[in-house]
C-alpha positions as CSV (number, residue, x, y, z in Angstrom):
1,M,12.2,25.4,-12.5
2,E,9.5,25.9,-15.1
3,S,8.9,23.4,-17.9
4,R,10.1,24.2,-21.4
5,T,8.4,23.8,-24.8
6,C,10.4,22.0,-27.4
7,S,9.5,21.1,-31.0
8,F,9.9,17.5,-32.3
9,E,10.2,17.5,-36.1
10,Y,10.1,14.5,-38.3
11,H,10.7,14.3,-42.0
12,W,10.5,11.2,-44.3
13,S,10.2,10.9,-48.0
14,I,10.7,8.4,-50.8
15,D,9.7,9.0,-54.4
16,A,6.3,10.6,-54.3
17,L,5.6,9.6,-50.7
18,S,6.4,11.9,-47.8
19,L,5.6,12.5,-44.1
20,D,6.4,15.7,-42.4
21,F,5.0,16.9,-39.0
22,K,6.0,19.1,-36.1
23,H,4.7,18.6,-32.6
24,E,5.3,20.7,-29.4
25,F,6.2,18.8,-26.2
26,E,6.5,20.1,-22.6
27,I,9.8,19.1,-21.2
28,P,10.0,17.2,-18.9
29,I,7.4,15.1,-20.6
30,N,4.7,13.8,-18.3
31,V,3.9,10.6,-20.2
32,S,6.0,7.6,-21.4
33,S,7.6,7.6,-24.8
34,K,5.2,4.8,-25.9
35,T,2.2,6.9,-24.9
36,A,3.6,9.9,-26.8
37,L,4.1,7.7,-29.9
38,V,0.5,6.6,-29.8
39,L,-0.6,10.2,-29.6
40,L,1.6,11.1,-32.6
41,R,0.3,8.1,-34.6
42,V,-3.3,9.1,-34.1
43,K,-2.8,12.8,-34.7
44,Y,-0.5,12.6,-37.8
45,N,-1.7,9.2,-39.3
46,I,1.8,7.6,-39.1
47,P,1.9,4.4,-41.1
48,I,2.9,1.2,-39.3
49,F,6.2,0.7,-41.2
50,L,7.4,4.1,-39.9
51,L,6.5,3.6,-36.2
52,K,9.8,2.0,-35.2
53,D,11.8,4.9,-36.9
54,V,9.6,7.5,-35.3
55,E,9.9,5.8,-31.9
56,E,13.7,5.7,-32.0
57,K,14.0,9.4,-33.0
58,L,11.3,10.4,-30.4
59,K,13.2,8.6,-27.6
60,S,16.4,10.3,-28.6
61,F,14.7,13.7,-28.7
62,I,13.2,13.3,-25.3
63,A,16.4,12.0,-23.7
64,Q,18.5,14.9,-25.1
65,R,15.9,17.6,-24.2
66,E,15.4,16.2,-20.6
67,S,19.1,15.9,-20.1
68,V,19.6,19.6,-21.0
69,Y,16.6,20.6,-18.8
70,Y,17.8,18.7,-15.7
71,Q,21.4,19.9,-16.2
72,A,20.2,23.5,-16.2
73,Q,18.1,22.8,-13.2
74,H,21.1,21.3,-11.3
75,D,23.2,24.4,-12.3
76,D,20.5,26.7,-10.9
77,I,20.3,24.7,-7.6
78,F,24.1,24.6,-7.3
79,S,24.4,28.3,-7.9
80,E,21.7,29.0,-5.3
81,I,23.4,26.8,-2.7
82,R,26.7,28.4,-3.4
83,R,25.3,31.9,-2.9
84,E,23.7,30.8,0.4
85,T,26.8,29.0,1.8
86,G,29.9,30.5,0.3
87,T,32.8,28.1,0.8
88,I,33.2,25.0,-1.3
89,D,33.3,22.7,1.8
90,Q,29.9,24.1,2.9
91,V,28.5,23.4,-0.6
92,V,29.8,19.8,-0.5
93,D,28.2,19.3,2.9
94,K,24.9,20.7,1.7
95,W,25.0,18.5,-1.4
96,I,25.8,15.4,0.6
97,E,22.8,16.1,2.9
98,S,20.5,16.6,-0.1
99,L,21.7,13.3,-1.7
100,S,21.3,11.3,1.5
101,Q,17.7,12.6,2.0
102,N,16.5,12.1,-1.6
103,L,18.5,9.2,-3.1
104,K,18.2,5.7,-1.6
105,A,21.7,4.7,-2.8
106,F,23.2,7.5,-0.6
107,A,20.8,7.2,2.3
108,P,21.9,5.7,5.6
109,P,20.7,2.1,6.3
110,K,17.2,2.0,7.7
111,R,17.2,1.3,11.5
112,L,14.5,-1.2,12.7
113,S,12.2,0.2,15.4
114,D,11.9,-1.5,18.7
115,E,8.5,-2.9,17.7
116,E,10.0,-4.5,14.5
117,I,12.9,-6.0,16.4
118,F,10.5,-7.5,19.0
119,R,8.1,-8.8,16.3
120,D,10.9,-10.6,14.4
121,A,12.3,-12.1,17.6
122,Y,8.9,-13.3,18.7
123,R,8.1,-14.9,15.3
124,S,11.5,-16.5,15.3
125,L,10.7,-18.2,18.6
126,L,7.3,-19.4,17.5
127,F,8.5,-21.0,14.3
128,S,11.8,-22.6,15.3
129,N,12.2,-26.2,16.5
130,A,15.1,-25.0,18.6
131,A,12.8,-22.8,20.7
132,I,10.6,-25.9,21.4
133,N,13.5,-28.1,22.3
134,S,15.0,-25.5,24.6
135,S,11.6,-25.0,26.4
136,S,11.8,-21.2,25.6
137,L,8.1,-21.0,24.7
138,Q,7.1,-22.8,27.9
139,L,9.1,-20.3,29.8
140,L,7.2,-17.5,28.1
141,L,3.9,-19.1,29.0
142,V,4.9,-19.4,32.6
143,K,5.8,-15.7,32.6
144,E,2.4,-14.8,31.0
145,K,0.6,-16.8,33.7
146,E,2.6,-15.0,36.5
147,Y,1.8,-11.6,34.9
148,A,-1.9,-12.5,34.6
149,S,-2.1,-13.7,38.2
150,D,-0.5,-10.5,39.5
151,L,-2.8,-8.4,37.4
152,Q,-5.9,-10.3,38.6
153,K,-4.9,-9.7,42.2
154,L,-4.8,-6.0,41.6
155,I,-8.1,-6.0,39.7
156,R,-9.9,-8.0,42.4
157,A,-8.6,-5.6,45.0
158,R,-10.0,-2.7,43.0
159,D,-13.3,-4.3,42.5
160,W,-13.6,-5.2,46.1
161,E,-12.8,-1.7,47.2
162,T,-15.3,-0.1,44.9
163,E,-18.0,-2.6,45.8
164,R,-17.4,-1.9,49.5
165,M,-17.7,1.8,48.9
166,K,-20.9,1.3,47.0
167,R,-22.4,-0.7,49.9
168,E,-21.4,1.9,52.4
169,H,-22.8,4.6,50.3
170,N,-26.2,2.9,49.9
171,A,-26.4,2.2,53.6
172,A,-25.6,5.9,54.3
173,L,-28.3,7.0,51.9
174,E,-30.9,4.7,53.4
175,K,-30.1,6.0,56.9
176,A,-30.3,9.6,55.7
177,V,-33.7,8.9,54.2
178,R,-34.9,7.2,57.4
179,D,-33.7,10.1,59.5
180,F,-35.6,12.5,57.2
181,Q,-32.4,14.5,56.4
182,D,-32.7,17.4,53.9
183,H,-31.7,17.2,50.2
184,E,-28.5,19.1,50.8
185,Q,-27.2,16.4,53.2
186,I,-28.2,13.7,50.7
187,N,-26.5,15.5,47.9
188,R,-23.4,16.0,50.1
189,L,-23.2,12.3,50.7
190,S,-23.4,11.6,47.0
191,T,-20.7,14.1,46.2
192,Q,-18.4,12.6,48.8
193,Y,-19.0,9.1,47.4
194,F,-18.2,10.0,43.8
195,E,-15.1,12.0,44.8
196,S,-13.8,9.0,46.9
197,L,-14.7,6.6,44.2
198,H,-12.9,8.7,41.6
199,L,-9.7,8.8,43.8
200,I,-9.8,5.0,44.4
201,E,-10.3,4.3,40.7
202,A,-7.5,6.7,39.7
203,N,-5.1,5.2,42.3
204,Y,-5.7,1.6,41.1
205,A,-5.6,2.7,37.4
206,N,-2.1,4.2,38.1
207,Q,-1.0,1.0,39.8
208,I,-2.3,-1.2,37.0
209,N,-0.6,1.0,34.4
210,C,2.7,0.8,36.3
211,L,2.4,-2.9,36.7
212,T,1.6,-3.6,33.0
213,R,4.5,-1.3,31.9
214,E,6.9,-3.2,34.0
215,Q,5.6,-6.6,32.8
216,K,5.7,-5.5,29.2
217,S,9.3,-4.3,29.5
218,E,10.4,-7.4,31.3
219,Y,8.6,-9.7,28.8
220,R,10.1,-8.0,25.8
221,K,13.6,-8.2,27.2
222,L,13.0,-11.9,27.9
223,V,11.9,-12.6,24.3
224,L,14.9,-10.8,22.9
225,D,17.3,-12.6,25.3
226,L,15.8,-16.0,24.5
227,N,15.9,-15.4,20.7
228,E,19.5,-14.2,20.9
229,K,20.5,-17.3,22.9
230,I,18.9,-19.6,20.4
231,L,20.3,-17.8,17.4
232,M,23.8,-18.1,18.8
233,Q,23.3,-21.9,19.3
234,N,21.4,-22.4,15.9
235,P,22.4,-19.7,13.4
236,N,20.5,-21.5,10.6
237,I,17.0,-20.8,12.0
238,L,16.9,-17.2,10.8
239,Q,14.6,-18.2,7.8
240,F,11.2,-19.5,8.6
241,D,7.9,-19.9,6.7
242,E,4.7,-19.2,8.6
243,D,2.7,-21.3,6.1
244,S,4.7,-24.4,6.9
245,S,3.8,-26.6,9.8
246,S,4.8,-25.1,13.1
247,P,6.5,-27.1,15.8
248,I,3.9,-25.9,18.2
249,G,1.2,-27.5,16.2
250,N,1.2,-30.4,18.7
251,F,-0.3,-28.0,21.2
252,S,-3.2,-27.0,18.9
253,Q,-6.7,-27.6,20.3
254,N,-9.8,-29.0,18.8
255,T,-11.8,-26.0,17.9
256,D,-15.1,-27.8,18.1
257,A,-14.5,-28.7,21.7
258,K,-14.9,-25.1,22.7
259,Y,-18.5,-25.1,21.4
260,L,-19.9,-28.3,22.8
261,T,-22.4,-26.5,24.8
262,H,-23.6,-24.3,21.9
263,L,-25.7,-24.9,18.9
264,A,-23.4,-25.0,15.8
265,E,-23.5,-25.9,12.1
266,S,-20.5,-25.9,9.8
267,F,-20.4,-25.7,6.0
268,T,-17.9,-25.6,3.1
269,I,-18.8,-23.4,0.1
270,H,-17.2,-22.5,-3.3
271,L,-17.6,-19.0,-4.6
272,G,-16.7,-17.5,-8.0
273,A,-17.8,-17.6,-11.6
274,Q,-14.7,-19.2,-13.3
275,M,-12.0,-19.8,-10.7
276,K,-13.9,-20.9,-7.6
277,T,-12.4,-20.4,-4.1
278,M,-13.3,-22.5,-1.1
279,H,-14.4,-20.9,2.1
280,N,-15.7,-22.2,5.4
281,L,-18.9,-21.0,7.1
282,R,-20.1,-21.6,10.6
283,L,-23.4,-20.8,12.3
284,I,-23.1,-20.8,16.1
285,A,-25.3,-19.7,19.0
286,C,-23.1,-17.8,21.5
287,R,-22.3,-14.4,22.9
288,D,-19.9,-12.1,21.2
289,L,-17.7,-12.0,24.3
290,D,-17.4,-15.8,24.3
291,F,-14.7,-15.2,21.7
292,C,-12.9,-12.9,24.1
293,R,-13.2,-14.6,27.5
294,S,-11.2,-17.7,28.3
295,K,-13.0,-20.7,29.8
296,N,-9.7,-22.2,31.0
297,F,-7.6,-19.3,32.1
298,F,-4.3,-21.3,32.0
299,D,-4.9,-23.3,28.9
300,D,-1.6,-23.5,27.1
301,S,-3.0,-24.7,23.8
302,E,-5.2,-21.6,23.6
303,R,-2.3,-19.3,24.2
304,F,-0.2,-21.1,21.6
305,Q,-3.0,-21.0,19.1
306,L,-3.4,-17.3,19.6
307,A,0.3,-16.7,19.4
308,L,0.6,-18.5,16.1
309,G,-1.4,-15.9,14.3
310,L,-0.3,-12.8,16.2
311,Y,2.3,-11.5,13.8
312,S,1.3,-13.6,10.7
313,S,-0.1,-12.3,7.4
314,N,-2.8,-15.0,7.0
315,M,-3.8,-16.5,10.3
316,L,-5.4,-13.5,12.1
317,H,-8.8,-13.9,13.8
318,G,-11.3,-11.0,13.9
319,L,-14.5,-10.3,15.9
320,T,-17.3,-7.7,15.1
321,I,-19.1,-6.2,18.0
322,L,-21.8,-3.5,18.1
323,V,-21.1,-0.2,19.8
324,D,-22.6,3.3,20.1
325,N,-21.2,6.4,18.6
326,R,-18.8,7.4,21.5
327,P,-15.2,6.4,20.9
328,M,-14.5,6.0,24.6
329,H,-17.7,3.9,25.1
330,H,-15.9,0.8,26.5
331,F,-13.6,2.7,28.9
332,N,-16.1,5.2,30.3
333,L,-18.9,2.7,30.9
334,R,-16.5,-0.2,31.8
335,T,-18.3,-2.5,29.5
336,A,-18.1,-6.3,29.5
337,F,-15.6,-6.0,26.6
338,S,-13.3,-3.7,28.6
339,K,-13.4,-6.2,31.5
340,A,-12.5,-9.0,29.2
341,C,-9.5,-7.0,28.1
342,E,-8.3,-7.0,31.7
343,Q,-8.2,-10.8,32.1
344,R,-4.5,-10.8,30.9
345,P,-1.9,-8.0,30.6
346,E,-1.5,-6.6,27.1
347,L,2.2,-7.4,26.3
348,H,2.3,-6.7,22.5
349,F,0.1,-3.7,21.8
350,D,-1.2,-0.6,23.6
351,N,-3.9,-1.2,26.2
352,L,-7.5,-0.6,25.3
353,E,-7.6,2.9,26.8
354,N,-4.7,4.2,24.8
355,Q,-6.0,2.7,21.6
356,L,-9.4,4.3,22.1
357,Q,-7.7,7.7,22.9
358,N,-5.7,7.5,19.7
359,I,-8.9,6.6,17.8
360,E,-10.6,9.6,19.3
361,K,-7.8,11.9,18.2
362,D,-7.9,10.5,14.6
363,L,-11.7,10.8,14.5
364,V,-11.5,14.6,14.5
365,R,-9.4,14.6,11.3
366,A,-11.5,11.9,9.8
367,N,-14.8,13.8,10.3
368,Q,-13.3,17.0,9.0
369,Y,-12.2,15.1,5.9
370,R,-15.6,13.5,5.6
371,D,-17.3,16.9,5.8
372,K,-14.9,18.3,3.2
373,L,-15.9,15.4,0.8
374,S,-19.6,16.0,1.4
375,A,-19.2,19.7,0.8
376,N,-17.5,19.0,-2.6
377,D,-20.5,16.9,-3.6
378,Q,-23.2,19.2,-4.7
379,L,-25.9,16.6,-4.0
380,D,-24.9,16.6,-0.3
381,L,-24.5,20.3,0.3
382,S,-27.4,20.5,2.7
383,K,-26.1,17.5,4.6
384,A,-22.6,19.0,4.9
385,A,-24.0,22.3,6.0
386,S,-25.9,20.7,8.8
387,S,-23.0,18.4,9.8
388,S,-21.2,20.0,12.8
389,N,-20.2,17.0,14.8
390,T,-16.4,16.6,14.5
391,E,-16.0,14.3,17.6
392,G,-18.7,11.6,17.3
393,L,-19.0,8.6,15.1
394,E,-21.7,8.0,12.5
395,Y,-23.8,4.8,12.1
396,G,-21.9,2.3,10.0
397,D,-18.5,3.6,11.0
398,V,-15.9,1.0,12.0
399,Y,-12.8,1.3,14.2
400,V,-10.4,-1.4,15.0
401,T,-8.5,-2.4,18.1
402,R,-5.6,-4.9,18.4
403,H,-5.3,-7.4,21.2
404,S,-3.0,-10.2,22.3
405,N,-4.7,-10.9,25.6
406,L,-8.1,-12.2,24.4
407,S,-8.9,-15.9,24.1
408,Q,-9.6,-16.3,20.4
409,V,-9.3,-13.0,18.4
410,H,-6.5,-10.7,17.5
411,A,-8.5,-7.8,16.0
412,V,-11.9,-6.4,17.1
413,F,-14.0,-4.4,14.7
414,H,-16.3,-2.0,16.5
415,L,-19.3,-1.4,14.3
416,V,-21.3,1.7,15.2
417,A,-25.0,0.8,15.2
418,G,-28.2,2.6,16.3
419,D,-31.3,1.4,18.0
420,D,-33.1,1.1,14.7
421,V,-30.9,-1.9,13.8
422,K,-32.2,-3.8,16.8
423,T,-35.9,-3.4,16.0
424,Q,-36.6,-2.0,12.5
425,D,-36.2,-3.5,9.1
426,I,-33.1,-2.5,7.1
427,N,-32.0,-2.9,3.5
428,S,-28.8,-3.5,1.7
429,R,-28.1,0.3,1.6
430,H,-28.2,0.7,5.4
431,P,-24.9,2.2,6.8
432,C,-24.3,-0.9,9.0
433,I,-24.4,-3.1,5.9
434,N,-21.8,-0.8,4.4
435,G,-19.8,-1.1,7.6
436,I,-19.8,-4.9,7.3
437,R,-18.5,-4.5,3.7
438,N,-15.7,-2.4,5.0
439,I,-14.9,-5.0,7.7
440,I,-14.6,-7.8,5.1
441,K,-12.4,-5.6,2.9
442,L,-10.2,-4.8,5.8
443,C,-10.0,-8.5,6.6
444,H,-9.0,-9.3,3.1
445,K,-6.4,-6.5,3.0
446,F,-4.7,-7.3,6.3
447,G,-4.9,-11.1,6.3
448,V,-7.7,-11.6,8.8
449,T,-8.9,-15.0,7.5
450,T,-11.4,-15.9,10.3
451,I,-14.2,-13.4,10.8
452,N,-16.9,-13.5,13.5
453,L,-20.0,-11.6,12.5
454,P,-23.3,-11.0,14.5
455,L,-25.9,-12.5,12.1
456,L,-28.9,-10.6,13.4
457,L,-27.0,-7.4,14.4
458,I,-28.4,-7.8,18.0
459,N,-26.8,-9.1,21.2
460,S,-29.9,-10.7,22.8
461,M,-33.4,-12.0,21.9
462,N,-36.5,-10.4,23.2
463,E,-40.3,-10.9,22.9
464,D,-40.7,-8.2,20.2
465,L,-38.5,-10.1,17.7
466,T,-40.5,-12.5,15.7
467,N,-39.2,-15.5,13.8
468,N,-40.1,-13.8,10.5
469,W,-38.1,-10.7,11.4
470,C,-35.1,-12.8,12.3
471,L,-35.3,-14.9,9.1
472,K,-35.6,-11.8,7.0
473,R,-32.7,-10.1,8.7
474,A,-30.5,-13.3,8.4
475,E,-31.3,-13.6,4.7
476,L,-30.2,-10.0,4.1
477,I,-26.9,-10.5,6.0
478,Y,-26.2,-13.8,4.2
479,K,-26.7,-12.3,0.8
480,C,-24.7,-9.2,1.5
481,V,-21.8,-11.1,3.0
482,K,-21.8,-13.5,0.0
483,G,-21.6,-10.5,-2.4
484,F,-18.8,-9.0,-0.3
485,M,-16.8,-12.2,-0.3
486,I,-17.2,-12.6,-4.0
487,E,-16.0,-9.0,-4.5
488,C,-12.9,-9.7,-2.4
489,S,-12.2,-13.0,-4.2
490,S,-12.1,-11.1,-7.4
491,Y,-9.1,-9.2,-6.1
492,D,-7.2,-12.3,-4.9
493,E,-8.4,-15.8,-5.8
494,K,-6.1,-17.4,-3.2
495,Q,-7.8,-15.7,-0.3
496,R,-9.7,-18.2,1.9
497,F,-12.2,-17.0,4.5
498,T,-13.7,-18.7,7.5
499,V,-16.8,-16.7,8.4
500,Q,-18.6,-17.5,11.7
501,F,-22.1,-16.1,12.0
502,F,-23.1,-16.0,15.7
503,V,-26.6,-15.5,17.1
504,P,-27.7,-14.9,20.7
505,P,-27.4,-18.1,22.8
506,D,-31.0,-17.9,23.9
507,V,-32.2,-18.5,20.3
508,S,-34.6,-21.4,20.0
509,R,-33.6,-24.7,18.3
510,T,-36.4,-24.3,15.7
511,L,-35.2,-20.8,14.7
512,F,-31.6,-22.0,14.6
513,D,-32.5,-24.8,12.2
514,Q,-34.4,-22.3,10.0
515,L,-31.4,-19.9,10.0
516,S,-29.2,-22.9,9.0
517,D,-31.6,-23.8,6.1
518,I,-31.5,-20.2,4.8
519,L,-27.7,-20.2,4.9
520,S,-27.7,-23.4,2.7
521,Q,-30.1,-21.8,0.3
522,V,-28.3,-18.5,-0.1
523,F,-24.8,-20.1,-0.5
524,H,-26.2,-22.9,-2.7
525,I,-24.9,-25.7,-0.4
526,P,-26.1,-29.1,-1.8
527,G,-27.9,-31.4,0.6
528,P,-26.6,-34.8,1.5
529,F,-26.9,-37.6,-1.0
530,V,-28.8,-40.5,0.5
531,V,-28.4,-44.0,-0.9
532,K,-31.4,-46.2,-0.3
């Protein structure tokens, strides 16, 4: 129904003073009555002592006109429904359907999804004393160990089979070369090898998927049954606070103990102009996958620590790793990260392959939207015209995967970086720096309070990297991360970050100390006060 134009008239006079004006409004009005009053005051120079009277009459005018407008709209809709349906019962059914779909008061109660039900049950087990006393969590840990052991047996069998085929293929190729066989015979051997390898990998992949599906279904049923049993025995544990001390805190481990073999320095900083917020910084020499692999496969404290933050809003741990611009990079190349994801079954989220496939599907729409924005920007018309890649990622893009089977992290931020980042100098406008900014903003938005970032944006040291290059790169990352943290702190002063900058483990002690000194200078960390 089209809007209507109505005139609001106001008349006031006393002795020789008077105020008369007439203003046209579109009904329904698209601004608040206070905003409309401000517009009238500016346009017609309404004195202050008349504002209250004008406001009352304006509110009454708007209410009456909108009531007439909506009543006419409802009459038109009702007439249309009656023409389409006919009988009064059909009209009532149609009206009930419309009310239930558009008004919350008439809508049916929202049904929780299976994921939400499992999440609430799992959190209830974690934060209840009754669960600890009944050994329910220990039972879950035992089940997780059984599942991991069964999965590892299958993975070892797959790896042994593929390695055996590789050895046999290499031996057959060497024999063919010694016997001076032609190229067709050698190509035939290679074709047979890849076909057989593909069949074996597909067979084991199917077995692994079936096993993990069964384990996931059994695990979820076990969690729901345990939670229902505890709730029936202790109905008062429905409410819990994840910020309070958890009963599984007795199992927490000493974080520093995991890094005894690494170079590490820890700092506490305060950021902000007026209201300062405290954050923790850490500089550590380790590999990125050290945060994913478990040194002690059956460490209960590690599993408890990870479980604590799994469904929390302020205890999540994140890791940033560098990848190329192919979404299925990890799965197709069977990278070290994909192998780390196989150390335990994924019982809470989709496995890595399914997550990457979903990201690949979303990437097509994301690139189309990005090209549309570029085309709307006249400054980037040439770039948009030349952009035809709707499947690949661009440098600085970030995609996120969720995990419950890694040793220390829940979320992994995959930062797309090119070869230029590993060798050339970059500045604060480089796409990868913007990617780090997006990562920190995502962490702030979704409660990832511990962030692990590659300080030099490289995975290993080489002879071409000089100390000056490393120090310059580190200073850039420090300054940018500091600015991004201050930006996020301005949104929420209560947010606390723990940022761990990690460098390759083969870094020299001298360079590590220099990187630590630069961190102190950039974040203005005071030195120790020595009393003589």
